[in-house]
MARBA-3410 file (N, C-alpha, C, O; in Angstrom, 1 decimal):
263
0.8,-1.2,0.0,0.0,0.0,0.0,0.9,1.2,0.0,1.8,1.3,0.8 ~ 0.6,2.2,-0.9,1.4,3.4,-1.0,1.1,4.3,0.3,0.1,4.1,1.0 ~ 2.0,5.3,0.5,1.8,6.2,1.6,0.5,7.0,1.4,-0.2,7.2,2.4 ~ 0.2,7.4,0.2,-1.1,8.1,-0.1,-2.3,7.3,0.3,-3.2,7.8,0.9 ~ -2.3,6.0,-0.1,-3.4,5.1,0.3,-3.5,5.0,1.8,-4.6,4.8,2.3
-2.4,5.0,2.5,-2.4,4.8,3.9,-2.9,6.0,4.6,-3.6,6.0,5.7 ~ -2.6,7.2,4.1,-3.0,8.5,4.7,-4.4,8.8,4.4,-5.1,9.4,5.3 ~ -5.0,8.4,3.3,-6.3,8.9,2.9,-7.4,8.6,3.9,-8.2,9.5,4.1 ~ -7.5,7.4,4.5,-8.6,7.2,5.4,-8.6,8.1,6.7,-9.6,8.3,7.3 ~ -7.4,8.7,7.0,-7.3,9.6,8.1,-7.7,11.0,7.8,-7.9,11.8,8.8
-7.7,11.4,6.6,-7.9,12.8,6.2,-9.2,13.4,6.8,-9.1,14.6,7.3 ~ -10.4,12.8,6.7,-11.6,13.4,7.2,-11.4,13.8,8.7,-11.8,14.9,9.1 ~ -10.8,12.9,9.5,-10.7,13.1,10.9,-9.6,14.1,11.2,-9.6,14.8,12.2 ~ -8.5,14.2,10.4,-7.5,15.2,10.6,-8.1,16.6,10.3,-7.8,17.5,10.9 ~ -9.0,16.6,9.3,-9.7,17.9,9.0,-10.6,18.3,10.2,-10.6,19.5,10.6
-11.3,17.3,10.8,-12.1,17.7,12.0,-11.2,18.2,13.1,-11.6,19.2,13.7 ~ -10.1,17.6,13.3,-9.2,18.1,14.4,-8.6,19.4,14.1,-8.6,20.3,14.9 ~ -8.2,19.6,12.8,-7.7,20.9,12.4,-8.7,22.0,12.5,-8.3,23.1,13.0 ~ -9.9,21.7,12.1,-11.0,22.8,12.2,-11.3,23.1,13.7,-11.6,24.2,14.0 ~ -11.2,22.0,14.5,-11.6,22.2,15.9,-10.5,23.1,16.6,-10.9,24.0,17.4
-9.3,22.8,16.4,-8.2,23.6,17.1,-8.0,25.0,16.6,-7.5,25.8,17.3 ~ -8.4,25.2,15.3,-8.2,26.5,14.7,-9.4,27.3,14.6,-9.3,28.6,14.5 ~ -10.6,26.7,14.7,-11.8,27.5,14.8,-12.6,27.6,13.5,-13.7,28.2,13.5 ~ -12.1,27.1,12.4,-12.8,27.3,11.1,-12.4,26.3,10.1,-11.4,25.6,10.2 ~ -13.3,26.1,9.1,-12.9,25.1,8.0,-11.7,25.6,7.3,-10.8,24.8,7.0
-11.6,26.9,6.8,-10.4,27.3,6.0,-9.1,27.1,6.8,-8.1,26.5,6.2 ~ -9.1,27.5,8.0,-7.8,27.4,8.8,-7.5,25.9,9.1,-6.3,25.5,9.0 ~ -8.5,25.1,9.4,-8.2,23.7,9.7,-7.8,22.9,8.5,-6.9,22.1,8.6 ~ -8.5,23.2,7.4,-8.1,22.5,6.1,-6.7,22.9,5.7,-6.0,22.1,5.0 ~ -6.3,24.2,6.0,-5.0,24.6,5.6,-3.9,23.9,6.4,-2.8,23.6,5.8
-4.2,23.5,7.6,-3.3,22.7,8.4,-3.1,21.3,7.8,-1.9,20.9,7.7 ~ -4.2,20.7,7.3,-4.0,19.4,6.7,-3.4,19.5,5.3,-2.6,18.6,5.0 ~ -3.7,20.6,4.6,-3.0,20.8,3.3,-1.5,20.9,3.5,-0.7,20.4,2.7 ~ -1.1,21.6,4.6,0.3,21.8,4.8,1.0,20.4,5.2,2.1,20.1,4.7 ~ 0.2,19.6,5.9,0.7,18.2,6.2,0.9,17.4,4.9,2.0,16.8,4.7
0.0,17.5,4.0,0.1,16.8,2.7,1.2,17.3,1.9,2.0,16.5,1.2 ~ 1.4,18.6,1.9,2.6,19.2,1.1,3.9,18.6,1.7,4.8,18.4,0.9 ~ 4.0,18.5,3.0,5.2,18.0,3.6,5.4,16.6,3.2,6.6,16.2,2.9 ~ 4.4,15.7,3.2,4.5,14.3,2.8,4.9,14.2,1.4,5.7,13.3,1.0 ~ 4.4,15.0,0.5,4.7,14.9,-0.9,6.2,15.3,-1.1,6.9,14.6,-1.9
6.6,16.3,-0.4,8.0,16.8,-0.6,9.0,15.8,0.1,10.1,15.7,-0.3 ~ 8.5,15.2,1.2,9.4,14.4,2.0,8.6,13.2,2.6,8.2,13.3,3.8 ~ 8.4,12.1,1.8,7.7,11.0,2.4,8.3,10.4,3.6,7.6,9.7,4.4 ~ 9.6,10.6,3.8,10.3,10.1,5.0,10.0,10.8,6.2,10.5,10.5,7.3 ~ 9.1,11.8,6.2,8.7,12.6,7.4,7.9,11.7,8.3,7.7,12.0,9.5
7.4,10.6,7.8,6.7,9.6,8.7,7.3,8.3,8.6,7.9,7.9,7.5 ~ 7.2,7.5,9.7,7.7,6.1,9.7,6.6,5.2,9.4,5.7,5.0,10.3 ~ 6.5,4.6,8.3,5.4,3.7,7.9,5.3,2.5,8.8,4.3,1.8,8.8 ~ 6.4,2.2,9.5,6.4,1.0,10.3,5.8,1.3,11.7,5.6,0.4,12.5 ~ 5.6,2.6,12.0,5.1,3.0,13.3,3.6,3.4,13.2,3.0,3.3,12.1
3.0,3.8,14.3,1.6,4.2,14.3,1.4,5.5,13.5,1.8,6.6,13.9 ~ 0.9,5.3,12.3,0.7,6.4,11.3,-0.2,7.5,11.9,0.0,8.7,11.7 ~ -1.3,7.1,12.5,-2.3,8.0,12.9,-1.7,9.0,13.9,-2.0,10.2,13.8 ~ -1.0,8.5,14.9,-0.4,9.4,15.9,0.6,10.4,15.2,0.6,11.5,15.5 ~ 1.4,9.9,14.2,2.3,10.7,13.5,1.6,11.9,12.8,2.1,13.0,12.8
0.5,11.5,12.1,-0.3,12.5,11.3,-0.9,13.6,12.2,-0.8,14.8,11.9 ~ -1.4,13.2,13.3,-2.0,14.2,14.3,-0.9,15.0,14.9,-1.1,16.2,15.1 ~ 0.3,14.4,15.1,1.4,15.2,15.6,1.8,16.3,14.6,2.2,17.4,15.0 ~ 1.8,16.0,13.3,2.1,16.9,12.3,1.1,18.1,12.3,1.5,19.2,12.1 ~ -0.2,17.8,12.4,-1.2,18.8,12.4,-1.0,19.7,13.7,-1.1,20.9,13.6
-0.7,19.0,14.8,-0.4,19.7,16.0,0.8,20.7,15.9,0.7,21.9,16.3 ~ 1.8,20.2,15.3,3.0,21.1,15.1,2.7,22.2,14.1,3.2,23.3,14.3 ~ 1.9,21.9,13.0,1.6,23.0,12.1,0.7,24.1,12.8,0.9,25.3,12.4 ~ -0.1,23.7,13.7,-0.9,24.7,14.4,0.0,25.5,15.3,-0.2,26.7,15.4 ~ 0.9,24.9,15.9,1.9,25.7,16.7,2.6,26.7,15.9,2.8,27.8,16.3
3.0,26.3,14.7,3.7,27.2,13.8,2.8,28.3,13.4,3.3,29.5,13.3 ~ 1.6,28.0,13.1,0.6,29.0,12.7,0.4,30.1,13.8,0.4,31.3,13.5 ~ 0.2,29.6,15.0,0.0,30.6,16.1,1.3,31.4,16.4,1.2,32.6,16.7 ~ 2.5,30.8,16.2,3.7,31.5,16.4,3.8,32.6,15.3,4.3,33.7,15.6 ~ 3.5,32.3,14.1,3.5,33.3,13.0,2.6,34.5,13.3,2.9,35.6,13.1
1.4,34.1,13.8,0.4,35.2,14.2,1.0,36.1,15.3,0.9,37.3,15.3 ~ 1.6,35.4,16.3,2.2,36.2,17.4,3.4,37.0,17.0,3.7,38.0,17.6 ~ 4.1,36.5,15.9,5.3,37.2,15.4,5.0,38.4,14.5,5.9,39.0,14.0 ~ 3.7,38.7,14.3,3.4,39.9,13.5,2.6,39.7,12.3,2.1,40.6,11.7 ~ 2.5,38.4,11.8,1.8,38.2,10.6,0.3,38.3,10.9,-0.2,38.0,12.0
-0.5,38.9,10.0,-1.9,39.2,10.3,-2.6,37.9,10.6,-2.7,37.0,9.7 ~ -3.2,37.8,11.8,-3.9,36.5,12.1,-5.3,36.5,11.6,-5.9,37.6,11.3 ~ -5.9,35.3,11.4,-7.3,35.2,11.0,-8.2,35.7,12.2,-7.7,35.8,13.3 ~ -9.4,35.9,11.9,-10.3,36.3,13.0,-10.4,35.2,14.0,-10.6,35.4,15.2 ~ -10.3,33.9,13.5,-10.4,32.8,14.5,-9.2,32.8,15.4,-9.4,32.6,16.6
-8.0,33.0,14.8,-6.8,33.1,15.7,-6.9,34.3,16.6,-6.4,34.2,17.8 ~ -7.4,35.4,16.2,-7.5,36.6,17.0,-8.4,36.3,18.2,-8.1,36.7,19.3 ~ -9.5,35.6,18.0,-10.4,35.2,19.1,-9.7,34.3,20.0,-9.8,34.4,21.2 ~ -9.0,33.3,19.4,-8.3,32.3,20.2,-7.3,33.0,21.1,-7.1,32.6,22.2 ~ -6.6,33.9,20.5,-5.5,34.6,21.2,-6.1,35.3,22.5,-5.5,35.4,23.5
-7.3,35.9,22.3,-7.9,36.6,23.5,-8.2,35.6,24.6,-8.0,35.9,25.8 ~ -8.5,34.3,24.2,-8.7,33.3,25.2,-7.4,32.7,25.7,-7.3,32.3,26.9 ~ -6.5,32.6,24.8,-5.2,31.9,25.2,-4.5,32.7,26.3,-3.5,32.1,26.9 ~ -4.9,33.9,26.5,-4.3,34.6,27.6,-4.8,34.1,29.0,-4.2,34.3,30.0 ~ -5.9,33.3,28.8,-6.5,32.7,30.0,-6.3,31.2,30.1,-6.4,30.6,31.2
-6.1,30.5,28.9,-5.9,29.1,28.9,-4.9,28.7,27.9,-4.9,29.1,26.8 ~ -3.9,27.8,28.3,-2.9,27.4,27.3,-3.5,26.6,26.2,-4.4,25.7,26.4 ~ -3.0,26.8,25.0,-3.5,26.1,23.8,-3.2,24.6,23.9,-4.1,23.8,23.5 ~ -2.1,24.2,24.6,-1.8,22.8,24.7,-2.8,22.1,25.5,-3.1,20.9,25.2 ~ -3.3,22.7,26.5,-4.4,22.0,27.3,-5.6,21.8,26.5,-6.3,20.7,26.7
-6.0,22.7,25.7,-7.2,22.6,24.9,-7.0,21.5,23.9,-7.9,20.7,23.6 ~ -5.8,21.4,23.3,-5.6,20.3,22.3,-5.6,18.9,23.0,-6.0,17.9,22.4 ~ -5.1,18.8,24.2,-5.1,17.6,25.0,-6.5,17.1,25.2,-6.9,15.9,25.1 ~ -7.4,18.1,25.5,-8.8,17.8,25.7,-9.5,17.3,24.4,-10.2,16.3,24.4 ~ -9.2,17.9,23.3,-9.8,17.5,22.0,-9.3,16.1,21.6,-10.1,15.3,21.1
-8.0,15.9,21.7,-7.4,14.6,21.3,-8.0,13.4,22.0,-8.2,12.4,21.5 ~ -8.3,13.6,23.3,-8.8,12.5,24.1,-10.3,12.4,24.0,-10.9,11.3,23.7 ~ -11.0,13.5,24.1,-12.5,13.5,24.2,-13.2,13.4,22.8,-14.2,12.7,22.7 ~ -12.6,14.1,21.8,-13.2,14.1,20.5,-12.6,13.1,19.5,-13.3,12.4,18.8 ~ -11.3,13.0,19.5,-10.6,12.2,18.5,-10.3,10.8,19.0,-10.0,9.9,18.3
-10.6,10.5,20.3,-10.5,9.2,20.9,-9.2,8.6,21.2,-9.0,7.4,21.3 ~ -8.2,9.5,21.3,-6.8,9.0,21.6,-6.8,8.7,23.1,-7.4,9.3,23.9 ~ -5.9,7.7,23.5,-5.7,7.5,24.9,-4.8,8.6,25.5,-4.2,9.4,24.7 ~ -4.8,8.7,26.8,-3.9,9.7,27.4,-2.5,9.5,27.0,-1.7,10.5,26.8 ~ -2.0,8.3,26.9,-0.7,8.0,26.5,-0.4,8.4,25.1,0.7,9.0,24.8
-1.3,8.1,24.2,-1.1,8.5,22.8,-1.2,10.0,22.6,-0.4,10.5,21.8 ~ -2.0,10.6,23.3,-2.1,12.1,23.3,-0.8,12.7,23.7,-0.3,13.6,23.1 ~ -0.2,12.1,24.7,1.2,12.5,25.2,2.2,12.4,24.1,3.1,13.3,24.0 ~ 2.1,11.4,23.3,3.0,11.2,22.2,2.8,12.2,21.1,3.8,12.7,20.5 ~ 1.6,12.7,20.9,1.3,13.6,19.9,1.8,15.0,20.3,2.4,15.8,19.5
1.5,15.4,21.6,1.8,16.8,22.0,3.2,16.9,22.8,3.6,17.9,23.2 ~ 3.8,15.7,22.9,5.1,15.7,23.6,5.1,15.9,25.1,6.0,16.6,25.7 ~ 4.2,15.2,25.8,4.1,15.3,27.2,3.8,13.9,27.7,3.4,13.0,27.0 ~ 4.2,13.6,29.0,3.9,12.3,29.6,2.4,12.2,30.0,1.7,13.2,30.0 ~ 2.0,11.0,30.4,0.5,10.8,30.7,0.0,11.6,31.8,-1.1,12.2,31.8
0.8,11.8,32.9,0.4,12.6,34.0,0.2,14.0,33.7,-0.7,14.7,34.1 ~ 1.1,14.5,32.8,1.0,15.9,32.4,-0.2,16.1,31.5,-0.9,17.1,31.6 ~ -0.5,15.1,30.7,-1.7,15.2,29.9,-3.0,15.3,30.7,-3.9,16.1,30.5 ~ -3.1,14.4,31.7,-4.2,14.4,32.6,-4.4,15.8,33.3,-5.5,16.3,33.4 ~ -3.3,16.4,33.7,-3.4,17.7,34.3,-3.8,18.8,33.3,-4.6,19.6,33.6
-3.3,18.6,32.0,-3.8,19.6,31.0,-5.3,19.5,30.7,-5.9,20.5,30.6 ~ -5.8,18.2,30.7,-7.2,18.0,30.4,-8.0,18.7,31.5,-9.0,19.3,31.3 ~ -7.6,18.4,32.8,-8.4,19.0,33.9,-8.3,20.5,33.8,-9.4,21.2,34.1 ~ -7.2,21.1,33.5,-7.1,22.5,33.4,-8.0,23.1,32.3,-8.6,24.1,32.5 ~ -7.9,22.4,31.2,-8.7,22.9,30.0,-10.2,22.8,30.4,-11.0,23.8,30.1
-10.6,21.7,30.9,-12.1,21.6,31.3,-12.5,22.6,32.2,-13.6,23.3,32.0 ~ -11.8,22.9,33.3,-12.2,23.8,34.3,-12.2,25.2,33.8,-13.2,26.0,34.0 ~ -11.2,25.6,33.0,-11.1,27.0,32.5,-12.1,27.3,31.4,-12.7,28.3,31.4 ~ -12.2,26.3,30.5,-13.2,26.6,29.4,-14.6,26.6,29.9,-15.4,27.4,29.5 ~ -14.9,25.7,30.9,-16.3,25.8,31.5,-16.5,27.1,32.2,-17.6,27.6,32.1
-15.5,27.6,32.8,-15.7,28.9,33.5,-15.9,30.0,32.5,-16.7,30.9,32.8 ~ -15.2,30.0,31.4,-15.3,31.1,30.4,-16.6,31.0,29.6,-17.1,32.1,29.2 ~ -17.1,29.9,29.3,-18.1,29.7,28.3,-19.5,29.3,28.8,-19.6,28.2,29.4 ~ -20.4,30.1,28.7,-21.8,29.8,29.1,-22.7,30.2,27.9,-22.4,31.3,27.3 ~ -23.7,29.4,27.6,-24.5,29.8,26.4,-25.9,29.4,26.5,-26.3,28.5,27.3
-26.8,30.0,25.7,-28.2,29.6,25.5,-28.2,28.8,24.2,-27.8,29.2,23.2 ~ -28.6,27.5,24.4,-28.5,26.5,23.3,-29.8,26.1,22.7,-30.7,25.7,23.5 ~ -29.9,26.0,21.4,-31.0,25.4,20.7,-30.6,24.1,20.2,-29.6,23.9,19.5 ~ -31.4,23.1,20.4,-31.2,21.7,20.0,-32.1,21.4,18.8,-33.3,21.5,19.0 ~ -31.5,20.9,17.7,-32.3,20.5,16.6,-32.1,19.0,16.4,-31.1,18.6,15.9
-33.1,18.2,16.8,-32.9,16.7,16.9,-34.3,16.1,16.8,-35.1,16.4,17.7 ~ -34.5,15.2,15.9,-35.8,14.6,15.8,-36.0,13.3,16.6,-37.1,12.8,16.7 ~ -35.0,12.7,17.1,-35.1,11.5,18.0,-35.3,12.0,19.4,-34.4,12.5,20.0 ~ -36.5,11.7,20.0,-36.8,12.2,21.4,-35.7,11.8,22.4,-35.3,12.6,23.3 ~ -35.3,10.5,22.4,-34.4,10.1,23.4,-33.1,10.7,23.3,-32.5,11.1,24.3
-32.6,10.9,22.1,-31.3,11.6,21.8,-31.4,13.0,22.3,-30.5,13.6,22.9 ~ -32.5,13.7,21.9,-32.7,15.1,22.3,-32.7,15.2,23.8,-32.1,16.2,24.3 ~ -33.4,14.3,24.5,-33.4,14.4,26.0,-32.0,14.2,26.5,-31.6,14.9,27.5 ~ -31.3,13.3,25.9,-29.9,13.0,26.4,-29.0,14.3,26.2,-28.3,14.6,27.1 ~ -29.1,14.9,25.0,-28.4,16.1,24.8,-28.7,17.2,25.7,-27.9,17.9,26.3
-30.1,17.4,25.9,-30.5,18.4,26.8,-30.0,18.2,28.2,-29.6,19.2,28.9 ~ -30.0,17.0,28.7,-29.5,16.7,30.1,-28.0,17.1,30.2,-27.6,17.7,31.1 ~ -27.2,16.6,29.2,-25.8,16.9,29.2,-25.6,18.4,29.2,-24.7,18.9,29.9 ~ -26.3,19.1,28.3,-26.1,20.6,28.1,-26.4,21.3,29.5,-25.7,22.2,29.9 ~ -27.5,20.9,30.1,-27.9,21.5,31.4,-26.9,21.2,32.5,-26.6,22.1,33.3
-26.4,20.0,32.5,-25.4,19.6,33.5,-24.1,20.4,33.3,-23.3,20.6,34.3 ~ -23.8,20.9,32.1,-22.6,21.7,31.8,-22.8,23.1,32.2,-21.9,24.0,32.2 ~ -24.0,23.5,32.7,-24.3,24.8,33.1,-24.9,25.7,32.0,-25.1,26.9,32.3 ~ -25.2,25.2,30.9,-25.8,26.0,29.8,-27.4,25.9,29.9,-27.9,25.1,30.6 ~ -28.0,26.9,29.2,-29.5,26.9,29.2,-29.9,26.4,27.8,-29.4,26.7,26.8
-31.0,25.5,27.9,-31.6,25.0,26.6,-32.8,25.9,26.4,-33.8,25.9,27.1 ~ -32.8,26.6,25.2,-33.9,27.5,25.0,-35.0,26.9,24.1,-36.1,27.4,24.0 ~ -34.7,25.7,23.5,-35.7,25.1,22.7,-35.2,23.8,22.1,-34.0,23.6,22.0 ~ -36.1,22.9,21.8,-35.8,21.6,21.1,-36.7,21.6,19.9,-37.9,21.5,20.0 ~ -36.1,21.5,18.7,-36.9,21.5,17.4,-36.7,20.1,16.7,-35.6,19.6,16.8
-37.7,19.7,16.0,-37.6,18.4,15.3,-37.7,18.5,13.8,-37.4,17.6,13.1 ~ -38.1,19.7,13.3,-38.3,19.9,11.9,-37.6,21.2,11.5,-37.2,22.0,12.3 ~ -37.4,21.4,10.2,-36.8,22.6,9.6,-37.6,23.8,10.1,-37.0,24.8,10.6 ~ -38.9,23.8,10.0,-39.7,25.0,10.3,-39.6,25.3,11.8,-39.5,26.5,12.2 ~ -39.7,24.3,12.6,-39.6,24.5,14.1,-38.2,25.1,14.4,-38.1,26.0,15.2
-37.2,24.6,13.8,-35.8,25.0,14.1,-35.7,26.5,13.8,-35.1,27.3,14.6 ~ -36.2,26.9,12.6,-36.1,28.4,12.2,-36.9,29.2,13.2,-36.5,30.3,13.6 ~ -38.1,28.8,13.5,-39.0,29.5,14.4,-38.4,29.7,15.8,-38.4,30.8,16.3 ~ -37.8,28.6,16.3,-37.2,28.6,17.6,-36.0,29.5,17.7,-35.8,30.2,18.6 ~ -35.2,29.5,16.6,-34.0,30.3,16.5,-34.4,31.8,16.5,-33.8,32.6,17.2
-35.4,32.1,15.7,-35.9,33.5,15.6,-36.5,34.0,16.9,-36.3,35.2,17.3 ~ -37.1,33.1,17.6,-37.8,33.5,18.9,-36.8,33.7,20.0,-36.9,34.6,20.8 ~ -35.8,32.8,20.1,-34.9,32.7,21.3,-33.6,33.3,21.1,-32.9,33.6,22.0 ~ -33.1,33.5,19.8,-31.8,34.1,19.5,-30.7,33.3,20.3,-30.0,33.9,21.1 ~ -30.5,32.0,20.1,-29.6,31.2,20.9,-28.1,31.6,20.6,-27.8,32.3,19.6
-27.3,31.2,21.6,-25.8,31.5,21.4,-25.1,30.3,20.8,-23.9,30.5,20.5 ~ -25.8,29.2,20.6,-25.2,28.0,20.0,-26.3,27.1,19.5,-27.3,27.0,20.2 ~ -26.1,26.5,18.4,-27.0,25.5,17.8,-26.4,24.1,17.7,-25.3,24.0,17.2 ~ -27.1,23.1,18.2,-26.7,21.7,18.0,-27.7,21.1,17.1,-28.9,21.0,17.4 ~ -27.2,20.7,15.9,-28.2,20.3,14.8,-27.9,18.9,14.2,-26.7,18.7,13.8
-28.9,18.1,14.2,-28.8,16.8,13.5,-28.9,17.1,12.0,-29.4,18.1,11.6 ~ -28.3,16.1,11.2,-28.3,16.3,9.8,-29.7,16.0,9.2,-30.1,16.7,8.3 ~ -30.3,14.9,9.7,-31.6,14.5,9.1,-32.7,14.7,10.2,-32.6,14.3,11.3 ~ -33.8,15.4,9.7,-34.9,15.8,10.7,-36.2,15.0,10.4,-36.3,14.2,9.5 ~ -37.1,15.2,11.3,-38.3,14.4,11.3,-39.1,14.5,10.1,-39.7,13.5,9.7
-39.2,15.6,9.4,-40.0,15.8,8.2,-39.2,15.5,7.0,-39.5,15.9,5.9 ~ -38.1,14.7,7.2,-37.2,14.3,6.1,-36.5,15.5,5.4,-35.9,15.4,4.3 ~ -36.5,16.7,6.2,-35.7,17.8,5.7,-34.3,17.7,6.2,-34.0,16.9,7.0 ~ -33.5,18.6,5.7,-32.1,18.7,6.1,-31.8,19.6,7.2,-32.2,20.8,7.2 ~ -31.1,19.1,8.2,-30.7,20.0,9.3,-29.7,21.1,8.8,-29.7,22.2,9.3
-28.9,20.7,7.8,-28.0,21.7,7.2,-28.8,22.9,6.6,-28.4,24.0,6.7 ~ -29.8,22.5,5.8,-30.7,23.6,5.2,-31.3,24.5,6.3,-31.4,25.7,6.1 ~ -31.8,23.8,7.3,-32.4,24.6,8.4,-31.4,25.6,9.0,-31.8,26.7,9.3 ~ -30.2,25.1,9.2,-29.2,26.0,9.8,-28.8,27.1,8.9,-28.6,28.2,9.3 ~ -28.7,26.8,7.6,-28.4,27.8,6.6,-29.5,28.9,6.6,-29.1,30.1,6.5
-30.7,28.6,6.8,-31.8,29.6,6.9,-31.6,30.4,8.2,-31.8,31.6,8.2 ~ -31.3,29.7,9.3,-31.1,30.4,10.5,-30.0,31.4,10.4,-30.1,32.5,11.0 ~ -28.9,31.0,9.7,-27.7,31.9,9.7,-27.9,33.1,8.7,-27.1,34.0,8.7 ~ -29.0,33.1,8.0,-29.3,34.3,7.2,-29.6,35.5,8.0,-29.5,36.6,7.6 ~ -30.2,35.2,9.2,-30.6,36.3,10.1,-29.9,36.4,11.4,-29.9,37.4,12.1
-29.2,35.3,11.8,-28.5,35.2,13.1,-27.1,34.7,13.0,-26.9,33.6,12.4 ~ -26.2,35.4,13.5,-24.8,34.9,13.6,-24.6,34.1,14.8,-24.6,34.6,15.9 ~ -24.5,32.8,14.6,-24.4,31.9,15.8,-23.6,30.7,15.4,-23.7,30.1,14.3 ~ -22.7,30.2,16.3,-21.9,29.0,16.0,-22.8,27.7,16.0,-23.8,27.7,16.7 ~ -22.4,26.7,15.3,-23.2,25.5,15.1,-22.3,24.3,15.2,-21.2,24.3,14.7
-22.8,23.3,15.9,-22.3,21.9,15.9,-23.2,21.0,15.2,-24.4,20.9,15.6 ~ -22.8,20.4,14.1,-23.6,19.4,13.4,-23.3,18.0,14.0,-22.2,17.7,14.4 ~ -24.4,17.2,14.0,-24.3,15.8,14.6,-24.7,14.9,13.5,-25.7,15.0,12.8 ~ -23.8,13.9,13.2,-24.1,12.9,12.1,-23.4,11.6,12.4,-22.4,11.5,13.1 ~ -24.0,10.6,11.8,-23.4,9.2,11.9,-22.4,9.0,10.8,-21.7,8.0,10.8
-22.3,10.0,9.9,-21.4,9.8,8.7,-20.6,11.0,8.5,-20.8,11.8,7.5 ~ -19.6,11.3,9.4,-18.8,12.5,9.3,-18.0,12.6,8.1,-17.7,13.7,7.6 ~ -17.6,11.5,7.5,-16.7,11.5,6.3,-17.4,12.3,5.1,-16.7,12.9,4.3 ~ -18.7,12.3,5.1,-19.5,13.0,4.0,-19.4,14.5,4.2,-19.6,15.3,3.2 ~ -19.0,15.0,5.4,-19.0,16.5,5.6,-17.6,16.9,5.9,-17.4,18.0,6.4
-16.6,16.1,5.6,-15.2,16.4,5.9,-14.3,16.2,4.7,-13.2,15.7,4.8 ~ -14.8,16.5,3.5,-14.1,16.2,2.3,-13.1,17.3,2.0,-12.0,17.1,1.3 ~ -13.3,18.6,2.4,-12.5,19.7,2.1,-12.7,20.2,0.7,-12.0,21.1,0.3 ~ -13.7,19.8,0.0,-14.0,20.2,-1.4,-15.0,21.3,-1.5,-15.3,21.8,-2.6 ~ -15.7,21.7,-0.4,-16.8,22.6,-0.5,-16.9,23.3,0.9,-16.3,22.8,1.9
-17.8,24.3,1.0,-18.0,24.8,2.4,-18.6,23.8,3.2,-19.6,23.2,2.9 ~ -18.0,23.5,4.4,-18.4,22.4,5.3,-18.4,22.9,6.7,-17.8,24.0,7.0 ~ -19.0,22.2,7.6,-19.0,22.6,9.0,-17.6,22.6,9.6,-16.8,21.8,9.3 ~ -17.4,23.6,10.5,-16.1,23.7,11.2,-16.2,22.7,12.4,-15.1,22.2,12.8 ~ -17.4,22.5,12.9,-17.5,21.7,14.1,-18.5,20.5,13.8,-19.6,20.8,13.4
-18.1,19.3,14.1,-18.8,18.1,13.7,-18.7,17.1,14.8,-17.6,16.8,15.3 ~ -19.9,16.6,15.2,-19.9,15.5,16.2,-20.4,14.2,15.6,-21.4,14.2,14.9 ~ -19.7,13.1,15.9,-20.1,11.8,15.3,-20.9,11.0,16.3,-20.6,10.8,17.4 ~ -22.0,10.5,15.7,-22.9,9.5,16.5,-22.3,8.1,16.3,-21.8,7.8,15.3 ~ -22.4,7.3,17.4,-22.8,7.7,18.8,-21.6,8.4,19.5,-20.5,8.3,19.1
-21.9,9.2,20.5,-20.9,10.0,21.2,-21.1,9.8,22.7,-22.1,9.3,23.1 ~ -20.0,10.1,23.4,-20.0,10.0,24.8,-20.3,11.4,25.4,-20.0,12.4,24.7 ~ -20.8,11.6,26.6,-21.0,12.9,27.2,-19.7,13.7,27.1,-19.8,15.0,26.9 ~ -18.6,13.1,27.4,-17.3,13.9,27.3,-17.0,14.5,26.0,-16.5,15.5,25.8 ~ -17.5,13.7,24.9,-17.3,14.2,23.6,-18.1,15.4,23.3,-17.7,16.4,22.7
-19.4,15.4,23.7,-20.3,16.5,23.5,-19.8,17.7,24.3,-19.8,18.9,23.8 ~ -19.3,17.5,25.5,-18.8,18.5,26.4,-17.6,19.2,25.7,-17.6,20.4,25.7 ~ -16.7,18.4,25.2,-15.5,19.0,24.5,-15.9,19.8,23.3,-15.3,20.9,23.0 ~ -16.9,19.3,22.5,-17.3,19.9,21.3,-17.9,21.3,21.6,-17.6,22.3,21.0 ~ -18.8,21.3,22.6,-19.5,22.6,22.9,-18.5,23.6,23.5,-18.5,24.7,23.1
-17.6,23.1,24.3,-16.6,24.0,24.9,-15.7,24.6,23.8,-15.3,25.8,23.8 ~ -15.3,23.7,22.8,-14.4,24.2,21.8,-15.1,25.2,20.9,-14.5,26.2,20.5 ~ -16.4,25.0,20.5,-17.1,25.9,19.7,-17.2,27.3,20.4,-16.9,28.3,19.8 ~ -17.6,27.3,21.6,-17.7,28.5,22.4,-16.4,29.2,22.6,-16.3,30.4,22.8 ~ -15.3,28.4,22.6,-14.0,28.9,22.7,-13.7,30.0,21.6,-13.0,31.0,21.8
-14.2,29.7,20.4,-14.0,30.6,19.3,-15.1,31.6,19.1,-15.1,32.3,18.1 ~ -16.1,31.7,20.0,-17.2,32.6,19.9,-16.8,33.9,20.6,-16.7,33.8,21.9 ~ -16.6,34.9,19.9,-16.1,36.2,20.6,-17.2,36.7,21.6,-16.8,37.5,22.5 ~ -18.4,36.4,21.4,-19.4,36.9,22.4,-19.3,36.4,23.8,-19.9,37.0,24.7 ~ -18.5,35.3,23.9,-18.4,34.7,25.3,-17.0,35.0,25.9,-16.7,34.4,26.9
-16.2,35.9,25.2,-14.9,36.2,25.8,-15.1,37.1,27.0,-15.8,38.1,26.9 ~ -14.6,36.7,28.2,-14.8,37.5,29.4,-14.1,38.9,29.2,-13.1,39.0,28.5 ~ -14.7,39.9,29.8,-14.2,41.2,29.7,-12.9,41.4,30.5,-12.3,42.4,30.6
END
């Protein structure tokens, strides 16, 4: 199997991680594009006999570090990096990445340490620090768009336990738009397929014509929305998920929402 064939299955999830740590699709996909450029120029940058997934995530991690260093060094930062910089004065980026790698990407504490260059005990400390500080900084009024009642109840319970307010639960396109217009939420959690066979993506697109609000899409098929070939979600949650995964996703989205930056 060629290096390209080996790398290809990891690309959707590398894009998800890149988008999560950078705050947007363009910035996240640029991190993965830089990784691919490196591999084309120097295939020996990875050891095909070792764990390829860990090495690829480490390269995205290193590229993000380089991008933030360039922004700090005077290069014009993107709006996402500017918002992140405002928060990074309160929480280290490394702690946030440790939380994402374990809770969202499913790496063990030990493998996360290999990616970010820390031992397991340090990673556990980073995760605890990230969780405490992000929870302190970010509180939101959340609209849930989900047509499965049990899943909707589960999401609502998790969201409330995190200290957020649930302003509404919608099951159809029309309900979603009406609830958003009525409550003006600070975050939307949206399933891809709704009860009336309409698209959650289309509902969100209509919501965003009148309201600037961050969105987390929920789907059982993340690969379909992580191709990098068109405008796609910056934040994506895969079904089934654990409470820690939803918690990390919500915290990360709000991390890049300038309306929740403490004064």
